[in-house]
N, C-alpha and C positions, 0 to 999 in steps of 0.2 A: 136508599136515599143517596148513601153512599157512592154507591156505583152509578149515581146519575151525577153528582160533584166529582167522583173521580172521570168520569167523563167527558166533563165539561172544562175542566183542566186541562185535561190532555188536548183537547179542541183549540184550547187558547195557547197553550201550547206550542202546537203545532202551526198555528196561526201566524205568530209573533215569529217563529224561529224561520218559517217559509216567508214570513214578511222581511226579517232581516236580510235573508240570504238573498232575497231579487234587491234588497237594495244595494245590498255588497258588489254584485254581479253586475247591476245596470251600470250604463257607461255614463260617467260624467263629463263635464265640457274639459276637464282636465287629461281626460282619454282622447280627446279629438286627434285624429289623424290625418295627412291627406289620403286623398284616394288615387288609385293607379290613373280612374277616367280624369282627374284633374291632375296627374303628372304628367299625362301624356298630352294634354291641353297647354300645359303651362312650355312643357317642351318644344311643342308644333308651333306656338309664338315666337318664342325666343330663338327655334331655328332660323324662322321666317325672318325675322328681324337680323339674324347675322346673314344670311342669304343677301337680303337688301342692301345689305353693308359691305359685302364680299369676306365676311369673314369665316373660317373654319373652324368650328368650335365643337368641343366635349361638353355637353350640358346633361347634368345629374341632380338627381331630386332623391333625397331620402326621407323618412319618417322622423317623427318629432326624438325617437329613440334612436336617428343615426342608423337606422337598417334601410338598406339599399330601395327604391321604391321602380325608378326609371332609369337608363343611361343611354345615351345617344350619343355614338363620335360620326360628326360627320365626315365625309368624305374629303382628305386634303387636311385634318385635324392630327395635329402631331400624336405621336403614341402617349409620349411624356404626359397629355392633356389631361388623358384619363385618371393618373395620379395625384394630380394636382386639384383638379374638383374632388376627389374626395377629401385630400387634405383640408380643402376650403371648406365643405361640408362639415369636415371634424371639428375643424375651428368655430362655425356657428352654433353645432350642438352643443360645444363645452361651453363657450360662453353665451349663448343668447341672442350676441349682436353680428353686425359683420365681420367678414374676415378683414375688409378697410381700417374699420376700428381696432378690432384684435392689433394688425400692424402699427396704428398710430400708437396705442398704448404700449406695445413691445420698445418699439423706439423711444419714447419716452420714458421708460422703464417703469412703469403704474402697474405692470402686469408681468407673472412669470411667464416664461415661454411654456407652450402647449407640447409636450411630445409628439412628432407627428402631424404639427400645427405647420401653418403657412400663411404668410402675412398679406400676401396678393390680395388685391380688390376682385370682385366677382362673385362672392360665396356671401348669401343673406337669406337672414332665417324667413319663411312663408308662416305669415300673418293671417289669420282670417278672423273676420268675428272678435278680437282682441286675443287670440287664444293661437301662440306658436303650435302649428301642426306641422312642421317639418322645416327642409333646408333644401335648399337650391342654389347652385354655382356652375358657373362656364369659363372654362379657359379656352384660348387659345389665339386671342388678341390684345390690345392692350387692357389692363386692367378695369379701365374706367366703361371700355368698349363690353368686357364681360358681364360687367354688374348692368349694363344697357340693354344687352339681349335678356337677360334676367330678370329686369324689373317690366320686359315683354310679356315676360311668361307668366307675371304677376298680375298685371291686367288682365289676360287672359282669361283666369280664373278667378279675380275679384279680391286678388289678396291685397294687404298693405304695404308698402313700402317702406323699407328703411334707409336710410343714406349712408 
């Protein structure tokens, strides 16, 4: 009888441990990330917007931790735009807002400077189903035009836009 009780306790403990491990390892909404496919679709749409307007841009997408997912430098885009898009994305990941909003807050003196950050418009958080899944930036045109290209990319993947 004691063996049966002990085996039953072990079975319950094993089940409980397995259940806890499964819950701890299962993805949650907070772990949502942009996929490579979504990043490519967004960059393709942003590039199409840029081409339609005669802009030569560098376009960059990173996941919610700031890890690079996709980078495209169009022919004619300045080499320095690569650094600028990465710095815009860094600001977006650090603040959760747009690079333009960071620039406005920096100018108003309401936020501290972010090391390596840049205040130019054109870096935006990628919000899908209410969850920030990454950041996208463009550089090579005026800031408002960079942001316009990024928003075209968001439209292609159903992401929400922030101003």
